[in-house]
C-alpha positions in Angstrom: 5.9 -4.7 25.8 3.1 -2.8 23.9 1.6 -5.6 22.0 -0.7 -3.3 20.1 2.3 -1.8 18.4 4.3 -5.1 18.0 4.7 -6.5 14.5 2.2 -9.0 13.3 4.7 -11.8 13.2 5.9 -10.9 16.8 2.2 -11.3 17.8 1.9 -14.5 16.1 5.0 -15.9 17.8 3.7 -14.7 21.1 0.4 -16.6 20.6 2.3 -19.7 19.5 4.4 -19.4 22.8 1.3 -18.9 24.9 2.3 -15.4 25.9 -0.6 -13.7 24.1 -4.2 -14.9 23.8 -6.1 -13.9 20.4 -9.3 -13.1 22.5 -7.5 -10.8 24.7 -5.5 -9.2 21.9 -8.6 -8.7 19.9 -10.4 -7.1 22.8 -7.3 -4.8 23.3 -7.6 -3.6 19.7 -11.3 -3.1 19.7 -10.9 -1.1 23.1 -8.2 0.9 21.6 -10.2 1.8 18.6 -13.2 2.7 20.5 -11.2 4.9 22.7 -9.2 6.6 20.0 -10.5 10.3 19.3 -10.1 9.9 15.5 -11.3 6.3 15.2 -14.3 7.2 13.0 -11.9 9.0 10.6 -9.8 5.8 10.4 -12.2 3.0 10.3 -15.2 3.2 8.1 -16.8 0.2 10.0 -15.5 -1.9 12.8 -16.5 -5.5 12.5 -16.5 -6.3 16.2 -18.8 -9.3 16.1 -16.8 -10.9 13.4 -13.5 -10.2 15.1 -14.7 -11.8 18.3 -16.0 -14.8 16.6 -12.7 -15.3 14.7 -10.7 -14.6 17.9 -12.5 -17.4 19.9 -11.8 -19.9 17.0 -8.1 -18.8 17.0 -8.0 -19.2 20.9 -9.3 -22.7 20.5 -6.8 -23.7 17.7 -4.0 -22.3 19.8 -5.1 -24.4 22.9 -5.3 -27.5 20.7 -2.0 -26.7 19.1 -3.7 -26.6 15.9 -2.8 -23.2 14.6 -2.9 -22.7 10.9 0.2 -20.4 10.5 2.3 -17.6 12.0 -0.6 -15.1 11.8 -3.3 -17.2 13.1 -5.1 -15.1 15.8 -3.6 -11.8 14.6 -6.0 -8.9 14.1 -5.6 -6.8 10.9 -7.6 -4.1 9.0 -8.9 -4.1 5.5 -9.3 -1.2 3.0 -12.9 -0.3 2.2 -12.7 -1.4 -1.4 -12.1 -5.0 -0.5 -15.4 -7.0 -0.2 -16.3 -8.4 3.3 -19.4 -10.5 3.1 -22.5 -8.8 5.0 -20.4 -5.7 5.7 -21.0 -2.4 3.9 -18.1 -1.8 1.5 -18.3 1.5 -0.3 -14.7 2.1 -1.6 -14.8 5.7 0.0 -17.6 6.8 -2.4 -21.2 8.0 -2.0 -21.8 6.5 -5.3 -21.6 3.1 -3.6 -23.5 4.1 -0.4 -25.1 1.1 1.4 -23.4 -1.5 -0.9 -23.2 -4.8 1.0 -21.4 -7.6 -0.8 -22.6 -11.3 -0.2 -19.2 -12.7 0.3 -15.6 -11.9 1.2 -13.1 -11.0 -1.5 -10.9 -14.0 -2.4 -7.8 -12.4 -0.6 -9.8 -11.6 2.6 -11.4 -15.2 2.6 -8.0 -16.8 2.2 -6.5 -14.8 5.1 -9.4 -15.5 7.3 -9.2 -19.3 6.5 -5.6 -19.1 7.8 -6.8 -17.5 11.0 -6.3 -13.7 10.8 -9.0 -11.6 12.4 -10.8 -8.9 10.5 -11.1 -5.8 12.7 -12.9 -3.8 10.2 -12.8 -1.6 7.0 -10.6 1.4 6.8 -11.4 4.8 5.1 -9.8 5.6 1.7 -9.6 8.1 -1.0 -12.8 8.2 -3.2 -12.8 5.2 -5.5 -8.9 5.1 -4.8 -8.2 7.8 -7.2 -5.8 10.1 -5.4 -2.5 9.7 -3.6 -3.0 12.4 -0.9 -5.5 10.5 1.2 -8.1 13.3 1.4 -11.9 12.5 1.3 -14.4 15.1 2.5 -17.4 12.9 1.4 -16.6 10.1 3.9 -13.6 10.9 6.1 -10.0 12.0 6.0 -7.7 10.0 8.4 -5.2 12.0 10.4 -1.5 11.5 9.5 -0.2 9.5 12.4 2.9 11.6 12.7 1.0 14.9 12.5 -2.7 15.1 12.2 -2.6 18.5 10.3 -0.8 16.7 7.4 -2.1 14.6 4.6 -2.1 10.8 5.5 -1.3 9.6 1.9 -3.6 7.6 -0.1 -5.5 6.0 -1.3 -5.0 3.5 1.4 -5.0 6.2 4.1 -7.0 4.6 6.9 -5.1 1.3 6.3 -1.8 2.9 7.1 -3.0 5.0 9.9 -4.6 2.1 11.6 -1.3 0.4 11.8 0.8 3.4 12.7 -1.5 4.4 15.6 -1.6 0.8 17.0 -5.2 0.1 16.0 -4.4 -3.0 13.9 -1.4 -5.2 13.7 -1.1 -4.8 9.9 -3.4 -3.7 7.2 -4.4 -4.7 3.6 -4.7 -2.0 0.9 -4.6 -1.7 -2.9 -2.2 0.1 -5.3 -2.9 1.5 -8.6 -0.3 4.2 -8.9 1.2 4.4 -5.3 -1.8 3.9 -2.9 -0.1 1.4 -0.6 3.4 2.9 -0.8 2.6 6.6 -0.4 0.7 6.3 2.9 3.3 3.7 4.2 6.0 6.1 3.5 4.2 9.1 5.0 3.2 7.2 8.2 6.7 5.6 8.7 5.7 2.1 7.8 6.6 -0.7 5.4 4.4 -1.2 2.3 4.6 -3.9 -0.3 3.1 -3.7 -3.8 3.2 -7.2 -5.4 3.5 -8.0 -9.1 0.1 -7.4 -10.7 -1.9 -10.5 -11.0 0.1 -12.3 -8.3 -3.0 -12.0 -6.1 -6.7 -12.5 -7.1 -8.8 -9.4 -7.6 -12.2 -10.9 -7.4 -14.2 -9.0 -4.9 -11.9 -6.0 -5.0 -13.7 -2.8 -6.3 -11.7 -1.7 -9.4 -10.1 1.5 -10.3 -7.9 0.6 -13.2 -8.0 -3.3 -13.7 -4.8 -3.3 -15.7 -2.9 -1.7 -12.8 -4.7 -2.5 -9.6 -2.8 -4.6 -7.0 -3.7 -5.8 -3.6 -1.0 -5.7 -1.0 0.0 -5.3 2.8 1.0 -2.3 4.9 2.8 -3.3 8.0 5.6 -2.7 10.4 8.3 -5.1 8.9 9.1 -6.8 5.6 8.3 -10.2 7.3 4.9 -9.1 8.1 4.3 -8.1 4.4 5.8 -11.4 3.2 3.4 -13.5 5.6 0.4 -11.5 4.4 1.2 -11.7 0.8 1.6 -15.6 1.1 -1.7 -15.9 2.9 -3.5 -13.8 0.4 -2.0 -15.8 -2.4 -2.3 -19.2 -0.9 1.4 -20.0 -1.1 4.3 -20.3 1.3 6.0 -17.1 2.7 9.3 -16.2 1.3 12.1 -17.4 3.2 13.9 -14.3 4.7 16.4 -16.3 6.7 20.0 -14.7 6.4 18.8 -11.8 4.5 21.8 -9.6 4.1 22.4 -6.7 1.7 26.2 -7.3 1.5 27.2 -8.0 -2.2 23.6 -7.1 -3.4 23.8 -5.1 -6.7 21.5 -2.1 -6.3 21.0 0.7 -8.6 19.8 4.2 -7.7 17.6 5.4 -10.3 18.8 8.9 -11.0 17.2 11.7 -13.1 13.3 11.9 -12.9 12.7 10.6 -9.3 14.7 13.6 -8.1 13.3 16.3 -10.2 11.3 18.9 -8.1 11.9 16.8 -5.1 12.0 18.5 -1.7 15.3 18.5 0.3 13.9 16.3 3.1 13.1 13.1 1.1 16.3 13.5 -0.9 18.5 13.9 2.2 16.8 10.9 3.8 17.2 8.8 0.7 20.8 9.6 0.2 21.6 8.9 3.9 19.9 5.5 3.4 21.9 4.6 0.4 25.1 5.6 2.2 24.2 3.2 4.9 23.5 0.4 2.5 26.9 1.0 0.9 28.6 0.7 4.4 26.7 -2.4 4.9 28.4 -4.0 1.7 25.7 -3.3 -1.1 27.3 -2.6 -4.5 25.7 0.8 -5.4 25.5 2.1 -9.0 23.7 5.1 -10.3 21.9 5.4 -13.7 19.1 7.4 -15.2 17.0 5.6 -17.7 15.3 7.0 -20.8 12.8 4.3 -20.7 11.4 5.7 -17.4 11.3 9.0 -19.1 9.5 7.7 -22.1 7.0 5.7 -19.9 5.9 8.5 -17.6 4.0 10.7 -20.3 1.9 7.6 -21.1 0.2 7.9 -17.7 -2.5 10.4 -19.0 -3.4 8.2 -21.8 -3.6 5.0 -19.6 -5.0 5.6 -16.0 -7.8 8.0 -16.4 -9.4 6.6 -19.4 -9.7 3.2 -17.9 -10.9 4.6 -14.6 -13.6 6.6 -16.4 -14.5 3.8 -18.7 -15.2 1.5 -15.6 -17.1 4.2 -13.6 -18.6 6.5 -16.3 -22.2 5.3 -16.0 -22.3 5.6 -12.2 -20.5 8.9 -12.2 -22.7 10.6 -14.8 -25.8 9.3 -13.2 -25.0 11.2 -10.0 -21.8 13.5 -10.5 -23.0 15.7 -7.5 -22.2 12.8 -5.1 -18.5 13.2 -5.9 -15.7 15.6 -4.6 -14.9 17.9 -7.4 -11.2 17.3 -7.7 -11.9 13.5 -8.0 -14.7 14.0 -10.5 -12.4 16.1 -12.6 -9.7 13.5 -12.6 -12.1 10.8 -13.7 -13.6 12.9 -16.5 -10.3 13.8 -17.9 -10.3 10.2 -19.2 -13.1 11.1 -21.7 -10.5 13.3 -23.6 -8.5 10.3 -24.7 -9.4 8.5 -27.9 -9.5 4.7 -28.1 -6.5 4.7 -30.7 -4.4 6.8 -28.3 -5.2 4.5 -25.5 -4.3 1.4 -27.5 -1.1 3.1 -28.9 -0.1 4.1 -25.3 -0.3 0.4 -24.2 1.5 -0.7 -27.2 4.4 1.7 -26.4 4.4 0.7 -22.7 4.7 -3.0 -23.5 7.8 -2.2 -25.6 9.2 0.0 -22.8 8.8 -2.8 -20.3 10.8 -5.2 -22.5 13.6 -2.6 -22.9 13.7 -2.0 -19.3 14.3 -5.6 -18.6 16.9 -6.1 -21.2 18.8 -2.8 -21.0 18.5 -1.7 -17.3 17.2 -4.1 -14.7 18.8 -7.4 -15.6 22.1 -6.6 -14.1 20.8 -5.7 -10.7 19.1 -7.2 -7.7 16.9 -4.2 -7.2 16.5 -0.5 -8.0 16.4 2.2 -5.4 14.5 5.5 -5.4 12.8 7.9 -3.1 9.2 6.6 -2.4 7.8 10.1 -2.5 9.7 13.2 -3.6 7.7 15.5 -1.2 6.8 15.4 2.5 3.1 15.2 3.4 1.5 18.6 2.7 -0.8 20.5 4.9 -4.3 18.8 4.5 -6.3 22.1 5.1 -4.3 23.9 2.3 -5.0 20.9 -0.1 -8.7 21.2 0.7 -8.8 24.9 0.2 -6.5 25.3 -3.0 -7.7 23.1 -6.0 -4.7 23.9 -8.0 -2.4 23.0 -5.1 -4.2 19.6 -4.7 -3.7 18.8 -8.4 0.0 19.8 -8.2 0.7 17.9 -5.0 -1.3 14.9 -6.1 0.8 14.6 -9.3 4.1 15.0 -7.7 3.1 12.6 -4.7 2.4 9.8 -7.2 5.2 10.5 -9.6 7.8 8.1 -8.2 5.5 5.4 -7.2 3.9 5.4 -10.6 7.2 4.2 -12.2 6.7 0.8 -10.6 3.2 0.5 -11.8 4.0 1.6 -15.3 6.9 -0.9 -15.6 4.8 -3.6 -14.0 7.2 -4.3 -11.2 6.9 -5.3 -7.5 8.0 -2.7 -5.1 8.6 -2.4 -1.4 8.9 0.9 0.5 10.7 0.9 3.9 11.2 3.8 6.5 14.5 5.5 6.2 14.6 6.6 9.9 13.9 10.1 8.7 10.3 11.3 9.5 7.9 10.5 6.7 10.4 9.6 4.1 10.7 6.2 2.6 13.1 4.4 0.3 11.7 2.2 -2.4 13.3 -1.1 -3.4 12.0 -2.0 -6.9 12.3 -5.6 -8.1 11.7 -7.8 -11.1 8.3 -8.8 -12.5 7.2 -12.1 -11.0 10.1 -12.3 -8.6 8.3 -11.2 -5.5 10.1 -13.5 -3.2 13.4 -12.4 -4.4 12.4 -8.8 -3.9 11.2 -9.4 -0.3 14.5 -11.1 0.6 16.4 -8.1 -0.8 14.0 -5.7 1.1 14.6 -7.7 4.3 18.3 -7.1 3.8 17.8 -3.5 3.3 15.7 -3.3 6.3 18.4 -5.0 8.4 21.1 -2.7 7.2 19.0 0.4 7.8 18.3 -0.8 11.3 21.9 -0.7 12.3 23.3 1.7 10.0 
């Protein structure tokens, strides 16, 4: 078995059974990273010394039968906007060049205490403000399926590190789709938890009212385990996860507007397989989603620019122009318009729960309505970059606006994901439903 491409949970069980040693596995990952021709485009920094120290400790615990959990001794990667003590953490931006935090972010510290091994920090979109994954100021990771294509972002290196067998799993962040887009475009599973379910201290912010930390991995189980470690809770029990009898609603309308044939075909095929597995499928378009989406311009950029304006305007020449322009667009929104947009969104969220979501176990939609575009074309054509970025994040942003947890899973069609959107605060329930979807798609 190729243990470098095994799921994190499989690796954990192999360590428990004595079939895999954390030291050997860590060395294998470090060697794979060193040998990979695109390693420097995927990892911003490899923390080999830390990884080896943590691996020795995990090895000793395993020998003494004192393992701290399923993922004790499993090597994972961390997005470069999540602080790691003593290690440069720059959030993909030259504005933060040389920034070294004193201690780990809470989520990293919790995962480390439970025995996970930190392989290093992965490249990302500049300050996490794009869904395409391009960053000419630091590095653009290659799409794992085709190096000429955009990898998806902003957690680009996180997803690619897993897809190429350079980490067992990864931790990223999501503000408008930054976990789910790269997961979908690299045929992985990504989980965006309910906002505020995980602590944000030690995570470089983009928009605090939307930012969420979450895992990218090979399976729903991996996501559930990592989510639990970072939250200091017990992992959701996925035993007996089955989609039969589940009430699933396809969100028609907006998620399909302007969509390419490939993602739509993949999505409909996945829905058909879920129906054959016994899921109760209904279809509905929602006026509340249509009303929420136009609020995006008044919510995301103004907050992001408010957080970063001083640093940006002190050295705007350090930023890539498309990202700079996106930040600066926030300056055009007045404070009353920003407050009014939030008031409207709060009302929409209440209406969504009352009138749409309450009768369903989960909502289904295509994760991304387009396939990953050619990276060189996006770099050369500013208008195409803007168009593709907005469309790429269109479907994922629905979950952020409505304040919902979302899990994206591979459909079995190249670079096409299906999103399972749940209920705010019921992350365990969503993960159980997503595990049922995963099982049905695996055999359907």
